[in-house]
N, C-alpha and C positions, 0 to 999 in steps of 0.2 A: 760774205753773203751780200747780195744786192740790197740796196736801200729801198724798202717797200714804199716810202713816201713818193718815190718817183715813177713807180710801176704804172698806176693809172694814167699818169701824164704821157705815157708812151702813146696812147691812143690819139694824141693830138695830131699825129700825122694824117689821120683820117678825118680830121674835123674841118672838112671842106666839102661841099656839095659836088664840086667838080671832081675831086679825087674819089669820093664815094661812088659816083655815077660811073667813072671810068673803071674802077675796081669791079663793080657789079656787072658792067658791060663785058669786061674782059672774062669774067667767070661765066657768064650766060652764053658768050659766043662759043666757048669751049664746050658747052653743053648742047650746042648746035640748036638753040632756041631761035626760031624765026622772029619772036618778039623781043630779042635781046635788048634793043635800044629802048623800046617802050617801058620794059620792066626795070631796066637799070634807072630810068628817071623816076618811075613810080616808087621804087624801093629805096632811093638814096637817102631821103629824109627819115623814114622809119629806121633805116640802118644807123643814122647818126643819132637818133633820138634813143635807140636801144643802148648805144655806147655811152651817151651822156648820162642816161638813167643808171646804168651799171656803175659808172665811175662815182656817181653820187652816193650810191649805197656803200661802196668801198671806202669813200672819203668819211662818211658818217661813222662807219664801223671802226675806223682808226681810233676815234675818241669815245666810242660808246662803251658802257659797262660790259664786263665779260658776259654777264647774264643774257644779254640780248644780241651780242655779236653773231651767233649762228644764224639768226634770222636775217640780219642785214647782209651777211656774206653770202647766204644762199641765194637771196633774191638779187643781189649784185651779180652773181654767177649766172643766174637765169637770164638777166638782161643781156649780158655779153654773149651768151650762147645764142640768143635770138638774133643778134647781129651777124654772128657767125653763119648761122642757118640761112640767112638771106643770100649768102654767097654760093650755096649749094642747092638752095630750094627757093626759086623766085616766087613761088606761090604761097609761101609760108605766111600766115597760118591758113592753110587751105580749108580746114574744118575745125570745129571745136574740140574734136578728139585729141588734138596734138597740144591743147592748152593745159590739160592736166599735168600733174607732176610726173606720171608715169611709173611710180613706185608707191609702195604703202608699207606701213610698220603697225605693229600692234600698238593700239592707242593707250590701253592701260597696261602698265608693267606689273608683272607678277612679283610676289614676295621673293626677296632675295635676288632681285634683278641686278645684273651685271652688264654694263654697257658693252664691254669687249665681247660678250657672248650675243649681244642682240643682233637681230637680222632685219634687213629690208628685202621686200619681195617685188619682183618685176611685174608690172601690169601690162596688159595687152597693148594699150595705147597710151599716149602722152609724150611729154618733152623728152623724157629719158630714152625711151625707145626710138623716138624720132631723130634726136641728134646723134645717137649711137650709130645709126644705120646711115644717115645722111652725111654726116661729117666724117666718120671713121669706118664706115663700111662694116660695122659690127652688128650683126642681127641678134637682138636679145631674146631669150627664151621666156615666154610667159610663165610666171610662177617660180622662176629661179630665185633663189635666196642668197644673199651675201652677207657674211658675218663682218662685224665692225673690226675685229682683230685682223681678219684677212684683207680688208680694204686698207687698213693702216699700214700693213706690210708692203703694200704697192707703192708707198711713198718713202723713197730711200733716205730722206733727211731724218726720218723717225727711227731708222733701224738701230742706231745707237741706243736710244731709250728702250726700244723694244727688246734688245738683247739683254739689257740689264734686268728686265722682268722675266727673261726666259733662259736663266742659268747662263747668261752670257754667251749664247749661241749667236754666231754671226748670221746675217741674213743676205749679205751681198759683199762683193768684193770690187775694188776699183779697176777699171780697165784704162789703158792709155790709148787715147784717141788721136791719131795724127791726121788732121783734115787736109794737110797739104799733100800727103801721100795716099789719102783715101784708104786708111788701114787701121785696124784695131789690134792692140796686143793685150791678150788675156793671159793672166797668171796661170801657170800650168797646173797649179793646185786645183783649179776648177774640175779637173778630171777626177779627183778624189770625191768631190761633192756630188758630181753627176754619175759617179760609179761607171766610168767609161774609160776604154783605152783611147789613146790619141786617135787612131784611125776611126774608131766608132764615133768619137765626138766630131771629127771633121765630116763624116758622113751625115751625122745628125744636124749639124748647123747648115750644111748645103741643102738639106731637104726640108728643114723646119723653118730656118730664118731666111726667108725668100730674098731679102734684100742683098744678101751676101753673094758674090759673083765668083770668088776664088778663095783658096787657102794656101798658106805657105808657113812652114814652121821653122823657127830657129831654136832648136832645143837648148843650144848652149847658154842663152840668156834666160832660160826658164819662163818664157813667154810663148803662147801660141799666136802667131801673127796672121790676121785675117784681112784679105782685101775686101773692100766694100764699094759699091757702084758710086756712092756719093757721101760726103761727109755727114756725120750724124747731125741731127737737129733736136732741139729740146722737146719738140712735139713730133710724134711719129717714129721714134727710135726704138720701139719695142723689138726684142725683149730687154734692151738696155734701158737703164733708167738715168734720167737727167737729174743732176744734183745742182741746187742753186749756187754752189761754189764753182760751177762751170765744168765740173768733171762728169763722167758716166760711170755707172756701176752695172754689174751683172748679178742677178739673184743666183743664190747657190741651190735653189729648188726649182724643179721644172714643173711649174704649176700654172693653170689657166690664167690666174689673176695677173701674172707678170707679162702676158701677151695682150692684155687689155690696155688701152690708152689710159694714162694716168688721170685724165680729166674725169673720166667715169668714176673713178674712186673718190675723188673730191666731191663730186655731185651727190653721191650716195651717202657719204658721211655727213655732209652739210645738210642734206635733207632730213636725216634722222635727228641730227643735233637740233635743227631748227624746230622739229616737231616736239622734241623733248622740252625744249625752251618754252614753247608755247603751251603745251598740254600737260607736262609733268613737272610742274613748277616746284612742288615740294621736293621731289627727288633731286631735281636740278639745283635747287638752292642749297640743300644739305650737302651736295657733292662739292659746291663751290666754296662753302664755308667750313666744312669739317675736314677737308683734305683726306677723306677716309678710304679713298680707293686709288689703285694704281692708274685707273682710267683718267683720273684728274689730271696728272702730269701730261699724259698723252693727248688729251683733249685740249689743254691749254697750248701745248706745243703745236698741235695740228692747226688750231685757229690762227695762231701767229703766222704759221707757214703758208696756209691756204690764202691768206689775205694777200700774200706776196706772189705766190707761185701761180695761181689760177689766171690772174690777169696777164702775167708774162706768158704762160703757155697759149692763151687764146689770142694775145697779140701776135705771137709767132705764127699761129694759125693763119691769121689774116695777112701777115707780111708774106707768107709763102704763096698766098693767091695774088698779092700785088706784084711780087717779084718772083714768079716761078723759076725753078732751076732749069 
């Protein structure tokens, strides 16, 4: 696994007003903005300050007590997202409506509350809906709810722990990604999980996974070999999932959550945990000190993971804009 102490430092490549201005100018030219030069100069320092502020939150979170980590990690992520937004929205923030969180949760938890069953609800306006659409072209539905356990399933590093709490049912299987040949080899056992014949599966991925351009099969090695237009990247590889050990996995369920960018899952989980940390202090403290719930293990593991993975994913997002394929 990558060393999380070095992840925030990756952003040092952008710690230059000249590089920041050139990155933004490059992005705005692609958007065919007539004011690309002016906007790139106007936004280069806010871009740098958002990155620096985000890094400070992450650095502080590394040494902070577990009880307040969610707050620091959430606001660190928010600052990095704002920097990323400036590459796709030169006028950000154009109005105060995009400054809200964009999601909500029940402020007071009911008796018998279970974190894994808790939900967050999408609001009409705010940062969540704004970055989802601008950065990932995902239009969120106002009022849609996401369960915590569903969001945790979107993060493949947590699948081993989740399977332990779910009768050892697997959630994903590893694929072989050959970047030099632009191909992916999927274990043929995926057909059993998807309840499809080989021909039906090939038809499915050609029509549903739009970045695939061709398929070819070598049945003798028990893998389905798929040609892709370009190598997989840590961000934007859906429905495959990037693992911090450098591998990619495929979910064994065909559900909407696996088609959503992983950054979305981290944002929603951190939002809810930060709200619990701030406003549900009694429940939060009991969880951290009594170890009375399966949620404890998953929350602690998630907080350690997200501190490393979110900066990496958003760094990759910016690098793709600096060095487009």
